[in-house]
All heavy atoms as an XYZ file, in Angstrom:
627
protein
N    -109.568     14.087     -5.832
C    -108.877     13.189     -6.758
C    -109.969     12.808     -7.847
O    -111.169     12.627     -7.566
C    -108.339     11.926     -6.100
C    -107.349     12.036     -5.158
C    -106.029     12.468     -5.874
O    -105.657     11.841     -6.996
O    -105.211     13.187     -5.220
N    -109.406     12.484     -9.156
C    -110.237     12.077    -10.086
C    -110.558     10.542    -10.045
O    -111.640     10.191    -10.218
C    -109.559     12.415    -11.451
C    -109.361     13.899    -11.562
C    -110.306     11.729    -12.627
C    -108.529     14.385    -12.845
N    -109.485      9.752     -9.654
C    -109.561      8.360     -9.647
C    -109.671      7.989     -8.114
O    -108.709      8.298     -7.212
C    -108.362      7.650    -10.199
C    -108.299      8.090    -11.715
C    -108.557      6.100     -9.944
C    -107.071      7.439    -12.417
N    -110.726      7.287     -7.764
C    -110.941      6.894     -6.409
C    -110.596      5.365     -6.449
O    -111.378      4.568     -7.149
C    -112.268      7.095     -5.792
C    -112.478      6.586     -4.468
C    -112.459      8.607     -5.875
N    -109.688      4.824     -5.765
C    -109.284      3.380     -5.743
C    -110.393      2.487     -5.455
O    -111.111      2.649     -4.455
C    -108.182      3.188     -4.842
C    -107.508      1.656     -5.101
O    -107.536      1.396     -6.128
O    -107.243      1.190     -3.992
N    -110.678      1.590     -6.356
C    -111.754      0.580     -6.157
C    -113.146      1.062     -6.469
O    -114.111      0.369     -6.479
N    -113.280      2.342     -6.988
C    -114.580      2.945     -7.208
C    -114.615      3.135     -8.718
O    -115.678      2.763     -9.444
C    -114.880      4.146     -6.498
C    -115.271      3.881     -4.958
C    -115.634      5.180     -4.264
O    -116.167      6.132     -5.061
O    -115.477      5.303     -3.047
N    -113.791      3.901     -9.172
C    -113.666      4.298    -10.725
C    -112.267      4.025    -11.235
O    -111.929      4.557    -12.345
C    -114.132      5.701    -10.977
C    -113.240      6.710    -10.305
O    -112.431      6.379     -9.602
N    -113.393      7.968    -10.832
N    -111.573      3.303    -10.665
C    -110.235      2.924    -11.034
C    -109.437      2.181    -10.028
O    -109.868      2.007     -8.960
N    -108.169      1.887    -10.435
C    -107.270      1.071     -9.555
C    -105.997      1.880     -9.396
O    -105.285      2.318    -10.310
C    -107.027     -0.296    -10.113
C    -108.215     -1.168    -10.258
C    -107.767     -2.297    -11.030
C    -108.842     -1.527     -8.986
N    -105.682      2.235     -8.124
C    -104.395      3.018     -7.965
C    -103.417      1.999     -7.269
O    -103.687      1.030     -6.605
C    -104.657      4.052     -6.884
C    -105.789      5.190     -7.490
C    -105.908      6.329     -6.312
C    -105.229      5.767     -8.684
N    -102.085      2.358     -7.610
C    -101.081      1.634     -7.069
C     -99.784      2.515     -7.075
O     -99.803      3.622     -7.576
C    -100.799      0.389     -7.909
O     -99.835     -0.466     -7.146
C    -100.172      0.610     -9.319
N     -98.699      2.017     -6.453
C     -97.477      2.849     -6.376
C     -96.962      2.916     -7.752
O     -96.418      1.918     -8.447
C     -96.492      2.119     -5.423
C     -95.156      2.814     -5.323
O     -94.926      3.898     -5.940
O     -94.333      2.297     -4.576
N     -96.905      4.203     -8.280
C     -96.378      4.431     -9.662
C     -94.869      3.948     -9.821
O     -94.604      3.608    -10.996
C     -96.431      5.883    -10.006
C     -96.114      6.239    -11.347
C     -96.859      5.989    -12.436
C     -94.855      6.910    -11.524
C     -96.545      6.504    -13.726
C     -94.574      7.312    -12.733
C     -95.305      7.008    -13.874
N     -94.197      4.003     -8.854
C     -92.747      3.687     -8.932
C     -92.340      2.348     -8.607
O     -91.232      1.988     -8.702
C     -91.997      4.640     -8.023
C     -92.112      6.146     -8.261
C     -92.880      6.976     -7.615
C     -91.475      6.613     -9.498
C     -93.120      8.197     -7.915
C     -91.627      7.963     -9.719
C     -92.409      8.779     -9.024
N     -93.353      1.505     -8.449
C     -93.162     -0.004     -8.051
C     -93.581     -0.787     -9.253
O     -94.621     -1.086     -9.465
C     -93.861     -0.358     -6.838
O     -93.661     -1.758     -6.635
N     -92.623     -1.393     -9.963
C     -92.939     -2.169    -11.069
C     -93.760     -3.499    -10.545
O     -94.715     -3.877    -11.241
C     -91.606     -2.779    -11.695
C     -92.037     -3.743    -12.875
C     -90.886     -1.584    -12.438
N     -93.312     -3.982     -9.487
C     -94.052     -5.195     -8.802
C     -95.513     -4.783     -8.440
O     -96.457     -5.645     -8.781
C     -93.426     -5.620     -7.575
C     -92.022     -6.229     -7.813
C     -90.764     -5.118     -7.877
O     -91.083     -3.968     -7.591
O     -89.813     -5.486     -8.454
N     -95.800     -3.699     -7.872
C     -97.075     -3.213     -7.473
C     -97.895     -3.005     -8.784
O     -99.082     -3.453     -8.766
C     -97.096     -1.939     -6.647
N     -97.489     -2.395     -9.798
C     -98.142     -2.284    -11.097
C     -98.402     -3.513    -11.564
O     -99.639     -3.876    -12.111
C     -97.342     -1.465    -11.944
C     -97.226      0.112    -11.417
C     -97.951     -1.382    -13.392
C     -96.268      0.859    -12.273
N     -97.496     -4.558    -11.639
C     -97.815     -5.822    -12.117
C     -98.793     -6.474    -11.503
O     -99.741     -7.254    -12.016
C     -96.494     -6.668    -12.209
N     -98.847     -6.453    -10.012
C     -99.759     -7.132     -9.355
C    -101.113     -6.555     -9.502
O    -102.170     -7.326     -9.579
C     -99.441     -6.986     -7.773
C     -98.263     -7.832     -7.250
C     -97.936     -7.543     -5.774
O     -98.990     -6.987     -5.077
O     -96.918     -7.895     -5.443
N    -101.354     -5.260     -9.591
C    -102.567     -4.681     -9.825
C    -103.111     -4.981    -11.159
O    -104.319     -5.291    -11.414
C    -102.495     -3.127     -9.668
C    -103.669     -2.447     -9.117
C    -103.895     -2.922     -7.611
N    -105.355     -2.804     -7.448
C    -105.837     -1.874     -6.642
N    -105.159     -1.023     -5.975
N    -107.243     -1.801     -6.410
N    -102.196     -5.059    -12.284
C    -102.684     -5.446    -13.596
C    -103.076     -6.797    -13.583
O    -104.150     -7.189    -14.231
C    -101.489     -5.267    -14.607
N    -102.448     -7.752    -12.894
C    -102.846     -9.228    -12.945
C    -104.065     -9.267    -12.183
O    -105.034    -10.059    -12.539
C    -101.783    -10.096    -12.076
C    -100.616    -10.336    -13.040
O    -100.714    -10.433    -14.276
N     -99.561    -10.481    -12.540
N    -104.349     -8.545    -11.020
C    -105.648     -8.468    -10.360
C    -106.725     -8.197    -11.150
O    -107.760     -8.803    -11.159
C    -105.454     -7.646     -9.106
C    -106.672     -7.405     -8.253
C    -106.573     -6.329     -7.320
O    -105.410     -6.026     -6.902
O    -107.565     -5.671     -6.850
N    -106.597     -7.076    -11.977
C    -107.693     -6.639    -12.914
C    -107.954     -7.662    -13.968
O    -109.116     -7.708    -14.347
C    -107.275     -5.255    -13.491
N    -106.888     -8.178    -14.522
C    -107.246     -9.088    -15.482
C    -107.725    -10.430    -15.035
O    -108.621    -11.046    -15.746
C    -105.715     -9.502    -16.259
C    -105.184     -8.409    -17.147
C    -103.646     -8.701    -17.416
C    -106.085     -8.148    -18.399
N    -107.426    -10.807    -13.847
C    -108.007    -12.077    -13.366
C    -109.408    -11.916    -12.743
O    -110.081    -12.845    -12.474
C    -107.017    -12.804    -12.306
O    -106.992    -11.988    -11.202
N    -109.767    -10.683    -12.620
C    -111.099    -10.369    -11.928
C    -111.943     -9.499    -12.821
O    -112.706     -8.631    -12.226
C    -110.888     -9.871    -10.625
C    -110.079    -10.725     -9.603
C    -109.663     -9.949     -8.299
N    -110.814     -9.696     -7.495
C    -110.694     -9.052     -6.384
N    -109.688     -8.543     -5.985
N    -111.874     -8.813     -5.614
N    -111.868     -9.620    -14.044
C    -112.667     -8.799    -15.058
C    -114.076     -8.600    -14.750
O    -114.643     -7.574    -14.792
C    -112.413     -9.284    -16.441
C    -110.899     -9.133    -16.868
C    -110.861     -9.507    -18.362
O    -111.523     -9.363    -19.240
N    -109.540    -10.055    -18.607
N    -114.687     -9.748    -14.351
C    -116.216     -9.757    -14.197
C    -116.490     -8.795    -12.976
O    -117.300     -8.002    -12.949
C    -116.645    -11.124    -13.970
C    -118.190    -11.237    -14.241
C    -118.586    -10.983    -15.686
O    -117.903    -10.763    -16.616
N    -119.870    -10.660    -15.743
N    -115.818     -8.964    -11.950
C    -115.840     -8.242    -10.674
C    -115.585     -6.878    -10.864
O    -116.186     -5.955    -10.100
C    -114.913     -8.865     -9.538
C    -115.166    -10.262     -9.044
C    -114.155    -10.686     -8.186
O    -113.911     -9.967     -7.162
O    -113.511    -11.860     -8.454
N    -114.700     -6.402    -11.677
C    -114.380     -5.088    -11.901
C    -115.197     -4.360    -12.991
O    -114.922     -3.237    -13.376
C    -112.879     -4.958    -12.345
C    -112.015     -5.247    -11.145
C    -110.712     -5.358    -11.374
C    -112.464     -5.278     -9.889
C    -109.797     -5.607    -10.221
C    -111.693     -5.546     -8.741
C    -110.323     -5.551     -8.937
O    -109.501     -5.808     -7.946
N    -116.325     -5.039    -13.519
C    -117.186     -4.413    -14.416
C    -117.707     -3.093    -14.002
O    -117.730     -2.080    -14.789
C    -118.275     -5.415    -14.895
C    -119.116     -4.930    -16.080
C    -119.927     -6.028    -16.666
O    -119.986     -7.109    -16.032
N    -120.754     -5.712    -17.554
N    -118.107     -2.971    -12.822
C    -118.570     -1.869    -12.162
C    -117.546     -0.631    -12.180
O    -117.859      0.452    -12.422
N    -116.378     -1.017    -11.936
C    -115.272     -0.085    -11.808
C    -115.102      0.562    -13.237
O    -115.020      1.625    -13.458
C    -113.986     -0.694    -11.288
C    -114.172     -0.988     -9.771
C    -112.749      0.348    -11.539
C    -113.000     -1.708     -9.122
N    -115.261     -0.366    -14.213
C    -114.967      0.070    -15.643
C    -116.051      1.026    -16.028
O    -115.789      1.990    -16.611
C    -114.841     -1.122    -16.544
C    -113.617     -1.883    -16.408
C    -113.377     -2.907    -17.703
N    -114.531     -3.738    -17.898
C    -114.740     -4.904    -17.378
N    -113.924     -5.404    -16.572
N    -115.856     -5.568    -17.803
N    -117.235      0.752    -15.629
C    -118.372      1.489    -15.985
C    -118.322      3.014    -15.301
O    -118.492      3.924    -15.877
C    -119.695      0.853    -15.757
N    -117.828      2.903    -14.026
C    -117.612      4.116    -13.282
C    -116.541      4.997    -13.866
O    -116.458      6.131    -13.948
C    -117.437      3.737    -11.903
N    -115.436      4.313    -14.299
C    -114.264      5.074    -14.903
C    -114.827      5.655    -16.184
O    -114.417      6.831    -16.478
C    -113.201      4.050    -15.253
N    -115.513      5.009    -16.975
C    -116.002      5.638    -18.340
C    -116.976      6.794    -18.024
O    -116.822      7.816    -18.573
C    -116.809      4.590    -19.021
C    -117.427      5.180    -20.351
C    -117.780      4.042    -21.284
N    -118.594      4.585    -22.393
C    -118.043      5.239    -23.490
N    -116.772      5.463    -23.514
N    -118.854      5.675    -24.417
N    -117.848      6.621    -17.021
C    -118.662      7.911    -16.644
C    -117.822      8.902    -16.166
O    -118.216     10.015    -16.471
C    -119.706      7.241    -15.513
C    -120.661      8.429    -15.142
C    -121.594      7.835    -14.140
C    -122.735      8.948    -13.744
N    -122.425     10.294    -13.769
N    -116.907      8.820    -15.269
C    -116.023      9.794    -14.864
C    -115.375     10.568    -15.991
O    -115.465     11.800    -15.991
C    -114.866      9.271    -13.959
O    -115.389      8.643    -12.853
C    -114.007     10.223    -13.496
N    -114.821      9.904    -17.001
C    -114.256     10.572    -18.053
C    -115.302     11.310    -19.010
O    -114.966     12.382    -19.225
C    -113.541      9.484    -18.973
C    -112.325      8.910    -18.175
C    -113.030     10.103    -20.430
C    -111.251      9.732    -17.706
N    -116.427     10.723    -19.174
C    -117.497     11.446    -19.920
C    -117.942     12.585    -19.206
O    -118.246     13.681    -19.820
C    -118.444     10.405    -20.267
C    -118.174      9.240    -21.281
C    -119.342      8.303    -21.423
C    -117.761      9.879    -22.686
N    -118.086     12.482    -17.981
C    -118.626     13.662    -17.161
C    -117.642     14.808    -16.983
O    -118.023     15.961    -16.990
C    -118.917     13.169    -15.694
C    -120.273     12.306    -15.669
O    -120.939     12.265    -16.746
O    -120.531     11.688    -14.566
N    -116.479     14.408    -16.786
C    -115.386     15.493    -16.739
C    -114.617     15.907    -17.928
O    -114.139     17.041    -17.886
C    -114.276     14.889    -15.643
C    -114.948     14.691    -14.270
C    -113.892     14.198    -13.417
N    -113.103     15.320    -13.049
C    -112.831     15.590    -11.794
N    -113.288     15.018    -10.838
N    -111.959     16.701    -11.548
N    -114.668     15.159    -18.910
C    -113.679     15.330    -20.031
C    -114.226     15.403    -21.421
O    -113.611     15.353    -22.390
C    -112.503     14.484    -20.048
C    -111.632     14.727    -18.721
C    -111.706     13.746    -17.709
C    -111.055     15.766    -18.461
C    -111.003     13.821    -16.611
C    -110.321     15.982    -17.285
C    -110.394     14.977    -16.246
O    -109.675     15.089    -15.086
N    -115.536     15.365    -21.530
C    -116.345     15.262    -22.807
C    -116.028     16.676    -23.455
O    -116.273     17.780    -22.928
C    -117.830     15.217    -22.566
C    -118.642     15.048    -23.771
O    -118.015     15.249    -24.969
O    -119.788     14.735    -23.705
N    -115.556     16.634    -24.576
C    -115.110     17.795    -25.357
C    -116.337     18.798    -25.599
O    -116.126     19.942    -25.705
C    -114.434     17.417    -26.724
C    -115.281     16.773    -27.750
C    -115.538     15.405    -27.897
C    -116.208     17.423    -28.717
N    -116.526     15.331    -28.924
C    -116.810     16.487    -29.470
C    -116.427     18.783    -29.007
C    -117.803     16.760    -30.352
C    -117.365     19.028    -30.007
C    -118.004     18.070    -30.746
N    -117.464     18.156    -25.652
C    -118.641     19.120    -25.866
C    -118.959     19.966    -24.571
O    -119.517     21.062    -24.707
C    -119.910     18.272    -26.185
C    -119.863     17.744    -27.559
C    -120.933     16.587    -27.769
N    -120.596     15.616    -26.916
C    -121.007     14.321    -27.150
N    -121.557     14.035    -28.210
N    -120.533     13.254    -26.423
N    -118.362     19.544    -23.490
C    -118.378     20.250    -22.304
C    -117.228     21.241    -22.171
O    -117.297     22.403    -21.603
C    -118.637     19.482    -21.084
C    -118.773     20.162    -19.749
C    -118.884     19.004    -18.558
C    -118.930     19.853    -17.326
N    -119.024     18.853    -16.205
N    -116.059     20.585    -22.288
C    -114.805     21.253    -22.124
C    -114.416     22.409    -23.056
O    -113.981     23.495    -22.453
C    -113.631     20.256    -22.064
C    -113.647     19.332    -20.902
C    -112.372     20.926    -22.209
C    -112.554     18.228    -20.825
N    -114.761     22.259    -24.279
C    -114.496     23.381    -25.245
C    -115.308     24.602    -24.941
O    -114.540     25.734    -24.728
C    -114.892     22.954    -26.641
C    -113.899     21.669    -27.069
C    -114.758     24.023    -27.672
C    -112.467     22.096    -27.146
N    -116.512     24.711    -24.600
C    -117.224     25.896    -24.194
C    -116.510     26.534    -22.904
O    -116.431     27.680    -22.840
C    -118.633     25.451    -24.008
C    -118.829     24.188    -24.818
C    -117.424     23.549    -24.719
N    -116.263     25.659    -22.002
C    -115.590     26.130    -20.677
C    -114.238     26.722    -20.973
O    -113.942     27.827    -20.517
C    -115.371     24.946    -19.794
C    -116.623     24.518    -19.220
C    -116.517     23.150    -18.363
O    -115.350     22.709    -18.338
O    -117.515     22.700    -17.712
N    -113.446     26.221    -21.962
C    -112.201     26.712    -22.325
C    -112.330     27.993    -23.036
O    -111.599     28.966    -22.929
C    -111.399     25.640    -23.024
C    -110.922     24.534    -22.344
C    -109.973     24.807    -21.245
O    -108.996     25.618    -21.333
N    -110.286     24.307    -19.957
N    -113.274     28.124    -24.023
C    -113.428     29.218    -24.687
C    -113.965     30.412    -23.704
O    -113.373     31.534    -23.843
C    -114.368     29.048    -25.965
C    -115.051     30.280    -26.439
C    -113.976     28.213    -26.924
N    -114.810     30.039    -22.809
C    -115.197     31.142    -21.904
C    -114.038     31.666    -21.050
O    -113.936     32.795    -20.800
C    -116.327     30.679    -20.979
N    -113.159     30.761    -20.532
C    -112.055     30.966    -19.767
C    -111.099     31.966    -20.630
O    -110.635     32.992    -20.086
C    -111.228     29.776    -19.328
C    -109.918     30.160    -18.722
C    -109.806     30.618    -17.475
C    -108.835     29.777    -19.374
C    -108.694     30.910    -16.892
C    -107.572     30.274    -18.753
C    -107.474     30.613    -17.526
N    -110.914     31.634    -21.845
C    -110.042     32.451    -22.720
C    -110.552     33.801    -23.043
O    -109.730     34.763    -23.022
C    -109.626     31.579    -24.074
C    -108.855     30.361    -23.874
C    -108.692     29.591    -25.071
C    -107.434     30.630    -23.382
N    -111.838     33.807    -23.131
C    -112.466     35.160    -23.462
C    -112.350     35.976    -22.048
O    -112.032     37.142    -22.206
C    -113.869     34.976    -23.737
C    -114.056     34.513    -25.229
C    -115.563     34.423    -25.610
N    -115.678     34.056    -27.160
C    -116.574     33.525    -27.572
N    -117.600     33.114    -26.872
N    -116.536     33.273    -28.881
N    -112.523     35.363    -21.045
C    -112.534     36.047    -19.686
C    -110.936     36.570    -19.551
O    -110.904     37.734    -19.280
C    -112.827     35.174    -18.490
C    -112.510     35.729    -17.176
N    -113.358     36.622    -16.683
C    -111.508     35.454    -16.328
C    -112.794     36.956    -15.448
N    -111.719     36.259    -15.217
N    -110.076     35.855    -19.782
C    -108.567     36.218    -19.712
C    -108.164     37.310    -20.621
O    -107.537     38.215    -20.356
C    -107.642     34.993    -19.781
C    -107.822     34.012    -18.772
S    -107.665     34.569    -17.033
C    -105.924     34.905    -16.968
N    -108.679     37.128    -21.889
C    -108.488     38.192    -22.926
C    -109.116     39.547    -22.433
O    -108.414     40.665    -22.666
C    -108.994     37.819    -24.343
N    -110.336     39.545    -21.874
C    -110.880     40.807    -21.410
C    -110.127     41.290    -20.330
O    -109.973     42.485    -20.341
N    -109.630     40.520    -19.431
C    -108.743     41.106    -18.295
C    -107.555     41.750    -18.848
O    -107.061     42.762    -18.448
C    -108.381     39.897    -17.255
C    -109.616     39.600    -16.430
C    -109.144     38.684    -15.251
O    -108.104     38.055    -15.432
N    -109.845     38.498    -14.245
N    -106.874     41.000    -19.776
C    -105.622     41.569    -20.323
C    -105.930     42.935    -21.065
O    -105.094     43.869    -20.978
C    -104.933     40.649    -21.388
N    -106.953     42.949    -21.739
C    -107.413     44.164    -22.551
C    -107.697     45.245    -21.605
O    -107.265     46.405    -21.784
C    -108.703     43.878    -23.414
C    -108.928     44.943    -24.471
C    -110.140     44.501    -25.289
N    -110.044     43.130    -25.817
C    -110.994     42.207    -25.476
N    -112.085     42.593    -24.730
N    -110.856     41.036    -25.979
N    -108.383     44.894    -20.427
C    -108.729     45.999    -19.418
C    -107.444     46.538    -18.731
O    -107.407     47.723    -18.532
C    -109.616     45.398    -18.413
C    -111.048     45.318    -18.923
O    -111.401     45.890    -19.995
N    -111.880     44.362    -18.290
N    -106.559     45.482    -18.599
C    -105.242     45.933    -17.909
C    -104.346     46.891    -18.680
O    -103.901     47.864    -18.331
C    -104.458     44.656    -17.524
C    -103.186     44.948    -16.720
C    -102.546     43.743    -16.260
C    -101.298     43.987    -15.556
N    -100.626     42.775    -15.039
N    -104.298     46.507    -20.009
C    -103.630     47.295    -21.014
C    -104.279     48.799    -21.234
O    -103.614     49.668    -21.200
C    -103.655     46.596    -22.361
C    -102.830     47.213    -23.357
C    -102.714     46.422    -24.623
C    -101.829     47.081    -25.771
N    -101.831     46.298    -26.896
N    -105.594     48.757    -21.088
C    -106.310     50.098    -21.293
C    -105.896     50.949    -20.027
O    -105.711     52.122    -20.187
C    -107.806     49.879    -21.430
O    -108.037     49.043    -22.501
C    -108.558     51.231    -21.606
N    -105.915     50.352    -18.895
C    -105.661     51.034    -17.644
C    -104.205     51.616    -17.555
O    -104.017     52.771    -17.121
C    -105.942     50.327    -16.414
C    -107.376     49.999    -16.081
C    -107.500     49.344    -14.761
N    -107.074     48.003    -15.077
C    -107.413     46.987    -14.324
N    -107.963     47.088    -13.284
N    -106.997     45.646    -14.709
N    -103.287     50.895    -18.242
C    -101.855     51.297    -18.144
C    -101.571     52.339    -19.285
O    -100.533     52.922    -19.168
C    -100.923     50.089    -18.312
C    -101.120     49.271    -17.180
O    -101.211     49.570    -16.116
N    -100.626     47.906    -17.314
N    -102.367     52.519    -20.193
C    -102.084     53.510    -21.226
C    -102.642     54.887    -20.923
O    -103.177     55.385    -20.241
C    -102.737     53.086    -22.580
C    -101.910     51.978    -23.128
O    -100.862     51.779    -22.955
N    -102.574     51.169    -24.000
């Protein structure tokens, strides 16, 4: 999982309006206590989704896939 409850985010039942409201109220009323969670959440996003990291990975993947498609087409002709 990307989000670990209480470590780098807060999880709750997505389909329960009451649970979402409770978790939001909890986060708002305990902002100081959750400062570490906020910092960890930001670090998770920067580590996993920084465009400077993702773009080269995506380009490499697309080049790999294009090479496979080209090789497959060559073998079939």
